[in-house]
KOLPA-260773 format. One line per 10 residues: number of its first residue (from 1); their letters; for each residue x negated, y negated, z of C-alpha. Coordinates in steps of 0.2 Angstrom, whole numbers, padded with zeros to 4 digits. Layout:
N
NUM) a) X,Y,Z; ...
This chain:
807
1) mvasysknsn) -0101,0000,0075; -0098,0014,0066; -0099,0018,0047; -0094,0000,0045; -0094,-0006,0027; -0091,-0017,0015; -0090,-0021,-0004; -0098,-0030,-0019; -0112,-0044,-0016; -0098,-0057,-0023
11) ffsflwvvls) -0086,-0051,-0011; -0090,-0060,0005; -0093,-0076,-0004; -0074,-0075,-0014; -0066,-0069,0002; -0070,-0084,0011; -0063,-0095,-0003; -0048,-0088,-0003; -0046,-0086,0015; -0049,-0106,0018
21) igflqaqdkk) -0036,-0110,0004; -0022,-0098,0011; -0025,-0105,0028; -0023,-0123,0021; -0009,-0119,0012; -0001,-0114,0028; -0006,-0127,0039; 0012,-0136,0037; 0024,-0121,0037; 0033,-0120,0052
31) tavdiektyl) 0041,-0102,0051; 0039,-0086,0045; 0021,-0089,0040; 0013,-0074,0047; 0023,-0061,0037; 0013,-0049,0025; 0016,-0042,0010; 0006,-0027,0004; 0006,-0022,-0015; -0006,-0006,-0024
41) htdrstyfmg) -0012,-0008,-0039; -0014,0011,-0047; -0024,0017,-0060; -0010,0026,-0066; 0010,0028,-0063; 0010,0049,-0071; -0003,0059,-0065; -0008,0078,-0069; -0010,0095,-0055; -0029,0091,-0050
51) ediwykaynv) -0030,0073,-0054; -0033,0060,-0042; -0024,0044,-0038; -0034,0027,-0036; -0028,0012,-0028; -0031,-0007,-0023; -0024,-0014,-0009; -0017,-0034,-0010; -0011,-0039,0008; -0005,-0057,0007
61) rasnntlfdn) 0005,-0071,0016; 0022,-0067,0012; 0025,-0086,0011; 0013,-0093,-0004; 0005,-0074,-0010; -0014,-0079,-0004; -0023,-0066,0004; -0020,-0066,0020; -0033,-0060,0035; -0022,-0055,0048
71) snilyvelis) -0021,-0036,0047; -0038,-0024,0045; -0027,-0008,0043; -0016,-0002,0030; -0008,0015,0032; -0007,0023,0015; 0003,0037,0013; 0008,0049,-0001; 0026,0058,0003; 0032,0075,-0009
81) pdskiiarnk) 0048,0077,-0016; 0053,0085,0000; 0051,0069,0008; 0036,0075,0019; 0021,0065,0022; 0006,0078,0015; -0010,0065,0015; -0013,0047,0024; -0026,0036,0022; -0033,0022,0035
91) tnleiglgng) -0037,0009,0023; -0049,-0005,0029; -0043,-0021,0023; -0056,-0036,0021; -0045,-0051,0022; -0032,-0044,0012; -0042,-0032,0001; -0044,-0013,0002; -0048,0002,-0010; -0042,0020,-0008
101) dfkladslgv) -0038,0037,-0016; -0027,0053,-0015; -0035,0069,-0025; -0020,0081,-0031; -0028,0096,-0023; -0019,0112,-0020; -0024,0110,0000; -0010,0096,0000; 0002,0108,-0007; 0005,0097,-0023
111) kpgryqiray) 0018,0105,-0036; 0026,0095,-0051; 0038,0083,-0047; 0043,0065,-0040; 0032,0058,-0027; 0031,0041,-0019; 0016,0030,-0012; 0020,0018,0002; 0009,0007,0011; 0012,-0004,0026
121) tnwnrnfged) 0001,-0013,0041; 0007,-0012,0059; 0014,-0030,0058; 0026,-0025,0045; 0037,-0015,0056; 0042,-0030,0063; 0051,-0034,0050; 0059,-0019,0045; 0057,-0006,0030; 0060,-0018,0017
131) fvfkkdieif) 0041,-0024,0021; 0037,-0007,0018; 0027,-0006,-0001; 0037,0009,-0011; 0031,0016,-0029; 0037,0031,-0038; 0026,0042,-0046; 0026,0058,-0057; 0017,0073,-0057; 0015,0085,-0072
141) nvfepnpnpv) 0006,0103,-0071; 0000,0104,-0089; -0002,0123,-0088; 0016,0123,-0086; 0029,0125,-0101; 0042,0111,-0100; 0059,0115,-0102; 0066,0112,-0122; 0072,0095,-0123; 0086,0098,-0135
151) lveenakiik) 0093,0111,-0121; 0092,0097,-0107; 0101,0085,-0120; 0115,0099,-0123; 0117,0103,-0104; 0120,0086,-0101; 0134,0083,-0115; 0143,0099,-0106; 0141,0091,-0088; 0147,0075,-0094
161) aitsgientv) 0162,0084,-0104; 0167,0092,-0089; 0168,0078,-0075; 0187,0074,-0073; 0188,0054,-0081; 0177,0044,-0089; 0177,0032,-0074; 0167,0047,-0065; 0151,0044,-0074; 0151,0023,-0076
171) kvdffpeggs) 0153,0014,-0065; 0155,-0006,-0069; 0154,-0021,-0054; 0156,-0038,-0055; 0149,-0050,-0046; 0156,-0070,-0045; 0142,-0083,-0045; 0139,-0093,-0029; 0149,-0079,-0020; 0166,-0079,-0025
181) llenvasiig) 0179,-0085,-0039; 0190,-0103,-0036; 0207,-0105,-0044; 0207,-0118,-0060; 0186,-0117,-0058; 0176,-0112,-0075; 0163,-0097,-0066; 0150,-0088,-0071; 0154,-0070,-0069; 0140,-0056,-0068
191) fkavdrngnp) 0144,-0038,-0072; 0132,-0021,-0071; 0134,-0004,-0077; 0127,0011,-0071; 0128,0029,-0073; 0130,0044,-0061; 0115,0043,-0058; 0114,0025,-0055; 0104,0021,-0071; 0110,0006,-0082
201) idvkgeiyda) 0120,0010,-0097; 0126,-0003,-0109; 0146,-0006,-0110; 0157,-0020,-0116; 0174,-0023,-0113; 0191,-0037,-0110; 0196,-0046,-0098; 0214,-0048,-0095; 0227,-0057,-0085; 0240,-0048,-0074
211) dnelttsfvs) 0254,-0051,-0091; 0240,-0041,-0103; 0234,-0056,-0111; 0218,-0055,-0118; 0206,-0068,-0108; 0189,-0064,-0113; 0177,-0050,-0119; 0160,-0047,-0114; 0145,-0035,-0118; 0130,-0030,-0109
221) ahdgmgkfqm) 0115,-0040,-0115; 0101,-0029,-0107; 0100,-0012,-0097; 0121,-0013,-0091; 0120,-0030,-0084; 0126,-0048,-0092; 0139,-0062,-0088; 0153,-0070,-0096; 0161,-0087,-0091; 0181,-0089,-0087
231) ipiegknyya) 0193,-0100,-0078; 0205,-0092,-0065; 0222,-0098,-0067; 0230,-0102,-0051; 0240,-0088,-0044; 0234,-0076,-0057; 0224,-0059,-0057; 0214,-0051,-0068; 0206,-0035,-0074; 0193,-0029,-0085
241) kikptaetef) 0197,-0015,-0100; 0180,-0006,-0099; 0174,0003,-0115; 0158,0013,-0112; 0160,0022,-0129; 0174,0020,-0144; 0184,0032,-0139; 0186,0029,-0121; 0191,0017,-0110; 0196,0012,-0090
251) rvelpkaikq) 0202,-0002,-0081; 0192,-0010,-0066; 0201,-0024,-0056; 0191,-0042,-0055; 0187,-0052,-0038; 0203,-0062,-0034; 0201,-0080,-0034; 0202,-0090,-0018; 0214,-0106,-0018; 0203,-0118,-0011
261) gyslsfrlfk) 0184,-0118,-0008; 0166,-0124,-0016; 0155,-0115,-0027; 0138,-0117,-0033; 0131,-0113,-0049; 0115,-0116,-0057; 0106,-0117,-0076; 0091,-0119,-0085; 0093,-0135,-0096; 0079,-0141,-0107
271) grnivtintn) 0066,-0136,-0091; 0077,-0145,-0080; 0083,-0135,-0065; 0102,-0142,-0061; 0111,-0135,-0048; 0130,-0137,-0051; 0140,-0140,-0034; 0163,-0136,-0041; 0179,-0138,-0032; 0196,-0139,-0037
281) qatlaqnpnq) 0208,-0153,-0035; 0219,-0143,-0022; 0202,-0142,-0011; 0198,-0164,-0016; 0214,-0167,-0009; 0212,-0161,0006; 0196,-0165,0011; 0190,-0181,0002; 0171,-0189,0003; 0167,-0170,0010
291) altvicrakg) 0148,-0170,0016; 0141,-0155,0010; 0124,-0150,0012; 0112,-0140,0001; 0099,-0129,0007; 0086,-0124,-0003; 0073,-0109,0003; 0060,-0095,-0003; 0053,-0080,0007; 0065,-0086,0022
301) isyletlqkl) 0056,-0105,0024; 0066,-0122,0018; 0058,-0132,0008; 0073,-0144,0000; 0086,-0151,0010; 0101,-0162,0004; 0117,-0171,0008; 0129,-0173,-0006; 0146,-0182,-0005; 0159,-0174,-0014
311) vettlsfelp) 0171,-0188,-0024; 0176,-0178,-0038; 0178,-0159,-0043; 0160,-0157,-0050; 0141,-0165,-0044; 0126,-0160,-0052; 0109,-0165,-0048; 0091,-0157,-0049; 0078,-0148,-0043; 0062,-0158,-0039
321) kdktpdgisq) 0047,-0148,-0049; 0033,-0154,-0036; 0045,-0146,-0021; 0051,-0130,-0028; 0037,-0113,-0027; 0036,-0101,-0038; 0049,-0083,-0036; 0065,-0082,-0032; 0075,-0095,-0021; 0089,-0096,-0011
331) itlydssskp) 0101,-0109,-0013; 0116,-0111,0000; 0132,-0125,0002; 0137,-0128,0019; 0153,-0139,0022; 0151,-0154,0036; 0153,-0139,0049; 0142,-0129,0044; 0150,-0116,0038; 0141,-0107,0021
341) qserlvyiek) 0152,-0108,0009; 0142,-0103,-0008; 0125,-0095,-0010; 0116,-0093,-0027; 0098,-0085,-0029; 0086,-0091,-0045; 0072,-0087,-0052; 0059,-0102,-0051; 0044,-0102,-0065; 0031,-0114,-0066
351) eadlevqlaa) 0018,-0116,-0078; 0001,-0114,-0069; -0016,-0121,-0072; -0023,-0104,-0076; -0030,-0094,-0090; -0035,-0077,-0088; -0043,-0068,-0102; -0046,-0049,-0103; -0054,-0042,-0120; -0066,-0030,-0125
361) dkpsykpnek) -0080,-0033,-0136; -0075,-0021,-0149; -0058,-0015,-0157; -0064,0002,-0160; -0080,0014,-0152; -0085,0031,-0156; -0084,0045,-0142; -0092,0041,-0127; -0098,0025,-0134; -0105,0012,-0120
371) vtlnvssksk) -0091,-0004,-0117; -0093,-0020,-0112; -0076,-0028,-0105; -0076,-0048,-0103; -0065,-0055,-0091; -0062,-0073,-0087; -0052,-0084,-0075; -0052,-0103,-0078; -0041,-0116,-0078; -0035,-0124,-0093
381) tgvaksasfs) -0049,-0136,-0093; -0061,-0123,-0092; -0065,-0124,-0072; -0069,-0106,-0063; -0056,-0099,-0054; -0059,-0089,-0038; -0049,-0071,-0040; -0049,-0053,-0037; -0046,-0040,-0050; -0043,-0023,-0051
391) vsvtdmngaq) -0044,-0016,-0069; -0040,0004,-0074; -0043,0010,-0092; -0033,0026,-0098; -0031,0036,-0111; -0014,0034,-0118; -0013,0052,-0125; -0004,0050,-0142; 0010,0036,-0133; 0014,0027,-0149
401) edkdfgtnic) 0018,0010,-0138; 0015,0007,-0120; 0032,0008,-0110; 0028,0005,-0095; 0036,-0008,-0086; 0035,-0001,-0071; 0030,-0013,-0055; 0016,-0022,-0055; 0007,-0037,-0045; 0019,-0050,-0053
411) syflmesdir) 0035,-0041,-0053; 0034,-0035,-0036; 0025,-0052,-0027; 0039,-0063,-0037; 0054,-0054,-0036; 0053,-0035,-0032; 0048,-0041,-0014; 0062,-0052,-0012; 0077,-0044,-0014; 0083,-0027,-0010
421) gkiynpayyf) 0088,-0011,-0020; 0077,-0002,-0033; 0075,-0012,-0049; 0074,-0004,-0066; 0058,-0008,-0076; 0054,-0022,-0065; 0040,-0028,-0074; 0051,-0030,-0090; 0056,-0047,-0082; 0038,-0053,-0082
431) dpanlkrleh) 0031,-0048,-0098; 0026,-0065,-0109; 0031,-0057,-0124; 0047,-0055,-0119; 0056,-0073,-0122; 0072,-0068,-0114; 0064,-0061,-0099; 0070,-0075,-0088; 0088,-0075,-0095; 0090,-0058,-0091
441) ldnllltqgw) 0081,-0060,-0074; 0094,-0072,-0069; 0108,-0060,-0074; 0099,-0046,-0063; 0098,-0060,-0049; 0119,-0063,-0051; 0120,-0046,-0048; 0110,-0035,-0038; 0103,-0050,-0030; 0120,-0057,-0024
451) rdfiwknlpm) 0124,-0047,-0013; 0105,-0038,-0004; 0093,-0055,-0003; 0079,-0049,0008; 0078,-0065,0019; 0095,-0069,0023; 0096,-0061,0041; 0077,-0059,0043; 0071,-0066,0062; 0057,-0076,0064
461) pyesttyiae) 0042,-0066,0068; 0039,-0073,0084; 0055,-0069,0090; 0052,-0051,0093; 0034,-0044,0089; 0035,-0027,0096; 0021,-0022,0086; 0004,-0030,0084; -0007,-0036,0069; -0022,-0023,0069
471) kgitisgkvk) -0040,-0030,0067; -0048,-0011,0072; -0045,0004,0080; -0041,0001,0098; -0044,0018,0109; -0035,0015,0128; -0029,0024,0142; -0029,0023,0160; -0037,0035,0173; -0029,0039,0189
481) qllgekplvn) -0033,0052,0204; -0032,0068,0199; -0020,0074,0212; -0009,0058,0212; -0003,0044,0201; -0013,0032,0210; -0024,0022,0197; -0043,0022,0199; -0048,0003,0195; -0066,-0003,0193
491) nnmtlglmnk) -0070,0015,0185; -0084,0013,0172; -0079,0020,0156; -0090,0025,0142; -0085,0031,0124; -0096,0037,0111; -0092,0040,0093; -0103,0050,0084; -0101,0055,0065; -0114,0063,0052
501) khfnffnatt) -0123,0045,0052; -0119,0037,0066; -0118,0037,0085; -0113,0022,0094; -0108,0020,0112; -0096,0007,0123; -0093,0004,0140; -0075,-0003,0148; -0070,-0004,0166; -0053,0002,0171
511) dsagvykfen) -0043,-0014,0179; -0029,-0016,0194; -0019,-0002,0185; -0031,0011,0179; -0030,0003,0162; -0045,0005,0149; -0047,-0003,0132; -0058,-0003,0118; -0051,-0013,0105; -0055,-0018,0086
521) lmfsgkttmy) -0067,-0002,0084; -0073,0000,0063; -0079,0018,0060; -0073,0029,0045; -0071,0047,0042; -0071,0062,0054; -0077,0056,0071; -0080,0064,0088; -0074,0055,0101; -0083,0057,0119
531) lnsttekgkf) -0074,0047,0134; -0081,0047,0151; -0075,0042,0167; -0087,0037,0182; -0085,0028,0199; -0096,0012,0203; -0108,0024,0210; -0110,0034,0195; -0099,0050,0201; -0089,0059,0189
541) rgeiiaypie) -0070,0057,0195; -0051,0054,0191; -0041,0060,0175; -0042,0052,0160; -0025,0048,0150; -0027,0044,0132; -0016,0034,0126; -0010,0039,0106; -0023,0028,0095; -0010,0023,0082
551) qspipvsfks) 0009,0021,0080; 0018,0038,0073; 0022,0034,0055; 0038,0024,0050; 0050,0038,0046; 0053,0044,0028; 0068,0040,0018; 0064,0044,0002; 0073,0056,-0008; 0065,0062,-0024
561) dtnsssdlep) 0078,0060,-0038; 0080,0076,-0049; 0092,0071,-0059; 0083,0055,-0066; 0074,0058,-0083; 0052,0055,-0083; 0049,0042,-0094; 0033,0053,-0101; 0034,0056,-0119; 0036,0077,-0121
571) evvenvfkky) 0021,0074,-0134; 0011,0066,-0120; 0010,0081,-0111; 0007,0092,-0125; -0008,0081,-0131; -0015,0083,-0115; -0014,0101,-0114; -0022,0101,-0131; -0036,0090,-0123; -0040,0102,-0112
581) tafgvkpeni) -0039,0118,-0123; -0051,0110,-0136; -0064,0104,-0123; -0061,0122,-0114; -0052,0115,-0097; -0046,0130,-0090; -0030,0129,-0077; -0041,0137,-0063; -0053,0121,-0064; -0039,0110,-0064
591) lkevtvsnkk) -0030,0116,-0051; -0042,0123,-0039; -0049,0108,-0026; -0067,0110,-0033; -0081,0101,-0022; -0100,0098,-0028; -0111,0096,-0015; -0129,0100,-0014; -0134,0116,-0002; -0132,0110,0016
601) kssrpsmlgi) -0148,0109,0025; -0150,0115,0041; -0148,0101,0055; -0155,0113,0069; -0173,0115,0065; -0180,0129,0077; -0194,0121,0091; -0210,0120,0087; -0219,0133,0096; -0214,0142,0109
611) pefsyvades) -0205,0135,0124; -0210,0138,0141; -0191,0142,0147; -0177,0144,0136; -0158,0145,0147; -0145,0154,0134; -0127,0148,0140; -0114,0162,0147; -0097,0161,0155; -0105,0153,0171
621) takftdiyql) -0110,0137,0161; -0092,0130,0159; -0092,0127,0180; -0105,0115,0179; -0097,0097,0180; -0107,0085,0167; -0123,0091,0156; -0135,0084,0170; -0131,0095,0183; -0131,0111,0171
631) ieqtvpgvta) -0149,0107,0166; -0154,0102,0184; -0148,0121,0190; -0154,0131,0175; -0171,0123,0170; -0185,0127,0182; -0195,0111,0188; -0181,0098,0184; -0172,0084,0196; -0157,0074,0191
641) didsvrftry) -0157,0057,0192; -0140,0045,0191; -0138,0045,0173; -0152,0058,0166; -0165,0071,0172; -0182,0074,0173; -0197,0083,0177; -0203,0084,0195; -0220,0082,0190; -0218,0066,0179
651) sgsplfiidg) -0207,0049,0184; -0199,0045,0167; -0186,0054,0157; -0190,0067,0145; -0188,0066,0127; -0171,0074,0122; -0168,0082,0105; -0150,0090,0101; -0148,0101,0089; -0163,0097,0081
661) ievidnlqvg) -0162,0079,0080; -0173,0068,0092; -0162,0056,0105; -0165,0037,0103; -0152,0033,0118; -0153,0045,0130; -0134,0039,0134; -0130,0052,0120; -0135,0068,0132; -0122,0061,0145
671) filpsdvlki) -0107,0064,0132; -0111,0082,0130; -0099,0093,0140; -0108,0109,0147; -0094,0122,0139; -0101,0114,0122; -0121,0121,0125; -0127,0136,0118; -0144,0135,0123; -0155,0123,0133
681) eaikgtqatt) -0176,0122,0129; -0191,0116,0138; -0208,0112,0135; -0221,0099,0142; -0239,0096,0144; -0251,0096,0130; -0240,0106,0120; -0224,0094,0119; -0236,0080,0115; -0245,0092,0101
691) yygneaangv) -0228,0094,0093; -0219,0078,0098; -0234,0064,0100; -0234,0051,0115; -0215,0050,0115; -0214,0068,0122; -0227,0063,0137; -0215,0068,0149; -0209,0084,0143; -0196,0090,0130
701) iaittkentg) -0178,0095,0132; -0170,0103,0118; -0151,0107,0120; -0141,0117,0105; -0123,0114,0103; -0109,0126,0098; -0102,0120,0082; -0086,0111,0080; -0071,0122,0081; -0057,0110,0086
711) qqhkketfhs) -0052,0124,0100; -0048,0118,0117; -0061,0125,0132; -0053,0136,0144; -0059,0125,0159; -0051,0109,0158; -0063,0092,0161; -0051,0078,0170; -0064,0066,0169; -0070,0069,0150
721) ikqeiagfyt) -0063,0069,0135; -0071,0078,0119; -0058,0076,0101; -0061,0074,0084; -0051,0058,0078; -0048,0049,0062; -0058,0033,0058; -0053,0022,0043; -0055,0032,0023; -0070,0033,0017
731) arvfyvpnpe) -0063,0026,-0003; -0073,0039,-0016; -0084,0029,-0030; -0077,0033,-0046; -0091,0043,-0056; -0096,0034,-0073; -0106,0044,-0083; -0124,0039,-0087; -0132,0044,-0102; -0149,0040,-0096
741) kpnleldnna) -0144,0051,-0080; -0134,0067,-0087; -0124,0078,-0075; -0117,0091,-0085; -0102,0097,-0074; -0096,0080,-0070; -0100,0073,-0086; -0091,0089,-0094; -0076,0083,-0083; -0077,0065,-0087
751) avrntiywnp) -0077,0069,-0105; -0056,0074,-0104; -0050,0060,-0089; -0036,0053,-0093; -0042,0039,-0082; -0059,0034,-0091; -0063,0020,-0080; -0056,0012,-0063; -0065,-0001,-0053; -0055,-0010,-0039
761) yvhpdktgnv) -0067,-0024,-0036; -0068,-0036,-0052; -0074,-0051,-0045; -0079,-0067,-0058; -0095,-0077,-0052; -0095,-0095,-0050; -0095,-0099,-0070; -0076,-0089,-0070; -0082,-0076,-0081; -0089,-0056,-0076
771) nvnyynsgve) -0094,-0041,-0087; -0088,-0022,-0084; -0098,-0007,-0092; -0092,0010,-0093; -0094,0024,-0104; -0080,0031,-0116; -0071,0048,-0113; -0076,0061,-0127; -0060,0060,-0134; -0053,0051,-0151
781) tkvkvalegi) -0037,0042,-0144; -0030,0024,-0141; -0035,0017,-0125; -0027,0006,-0111; -0035,-0007,-0102; -0023,-0016,-0086; -0031,-0028,-0076; -0021,-0034,-0060; -0025,-0046,-0047; -0022,-0062,-0038
791) tgsgipvvkn) -0030,-0078,-0037; -0038,-0089,-0024; -0023,-0101,-0023; -0011,-0086,-0024; -0006,-0082,-0042; -0002,-0063,-0045; -0011,-0060,-0063; -0006,-0044,-0075; -0016,-0046,-0092; -0017,-0029,-0103
801) tyysikk) -0027,-0026,-0119; -0031,-0008,-0130; -0044,-0001,-0143; -0046,0015,-0149; -0059,0028,-0150; -0062,0036,-0167; -0079,0045,-0172
């Protein structure tokens, strides 16, 4: 394999534990078990020009959130505000885990604005865009003046004032629990209010009947959402009088109640999950002893089916805790003819036998002082629990409190990935300190989840799987006659993959259709691909038709919302600017792409001694069929064999040197195209052994090739292909300063970084503990430590802690 790589020493032991757990839990699942869900933990949600985005990927089995060894390639893309993919990484997944980064450099054309990061596997494509992970991020230029916030606010007031009618600035929708209002049956109605940009807005109002009699009133509880109860009287219609402000109001019609039918309701009562079936007397009289079926599903999989006979207008039962999984469930009521009558989305939270702790060894540190983070993952009785975590340590830059309620691994795997549409501040509903979070989450499901349940119409994975789960990179194609379409059968295909560190070759044979395939290849970075086709007798014949190595990216649907306001406090941008200024960081050092590297050493040392023969390529070089024919025709005293050459005075192959590097396997030579040759040199006899030892007993042939310019050569070689291709992205290592080994330039940059530390692989040991060490920045500030991850049994985890840096 070429440039294959692994993580730390604890990684594989952890992964095999995870894999076995996930496999056993999936044994009894009959459908939908092979759907993947992907989440990216990024070091931050807001960035500044010139910084790096660091990410950790978690790919899980959708049915139980356990890490899934299904796909080994994750496509991670950075999308600009104008809906263009400006960067794309092929991230290697090892049993569901991977990591990578993006540099927000000039070369990508990065400008301030709202961007999107998205991630998906090839297998995800079978199930639609709902299974593509998406996260919006915002990029600022700290050296570019921001608009006056007071002026922005005044402009907003002017725009609002000239809008015709308040109903054009506020939208309120009403959603009966279960789907429909039913005459003479007490019903819960959820509501949601948003402004013209789709942002939540608090409202209050009153409900009136057609006779303008007040029925009830309501007020939003959180983010423009809430609920109220009412009994729609037979034959009456209702409307809401909305009051966004004390001076304004407008009217919205409520959905009409149906005369007969059934509806579902759900409530949490003293820790019990109660489901209630409701109907009215008119329905009961026409359908006595109606047999109704209730089916409960989670992630598209049915976990409970119960038959209930309705002899009264109300019937209640409890969902069994041992059968009900964590997260969102879809409860559907069917009549005796299997026609769906009502549906309700609910969120079930079960107490997990898990205690994850995150703590710094001190509450306060000095600038550049060493920090030790203690992480533990154990059951409540102290038994170690396997888990994979990622840790981000960031400078809060003067923010008084942490207002980041964006997507995290809990909100995504337990809620966001199961319902459609954008959710405002999703992490709000998974903050343990928020005592009303479950009540407010239920309001969200009554409204947004009421119409957009993601699994409702999802086809089962085995019905149509157009896209395969990629275990590695596949290089394939077919070979046909040069003049004609007849496939060449049993042609020998030789594939060479060469990059800066590795050269590997592989062999395959064309089938009855002339098709060849090299599957599950693992190589990273920019790699030169050499592909040759020869007949069974070793002759170069045919035309190679190469298939695309990867699918085109999924079409971009991202539209940057220029009207939405940033959650980043203006003081934060100002404090970052002051920090950069105080430490002498100039705009050109932030905004320009700088690569720190050592002086490149020559990879083409001169031939030792004076060659006996030297051939310099000219226009005739490209006319030769292969490299061996070129050597035979240009170097005196050389004869060609099927797959090599030799000096006529010797029986064995010479020592080949390509661009100053001794060749270990002569197959590498066969991949060189004559048109790529600059010079061929030859020595033999005592001069060869003097400089190269006994390995040169049969002489030396040195080949110098052209630099890779990526340009097409004038002469086409149909039986050979040389092409630069992209392998897996090689993730950079986050630089951690070490006072014992100072690096002036890197340490100066680290002193003002907004991400102080990033570690994508934090794995507790057999005791359930792990310590992480790093050095603080040189700035006095408040620091946030954010840990995200998932346990071997599929429990997503989020933990935050804070400390200060003071002189």
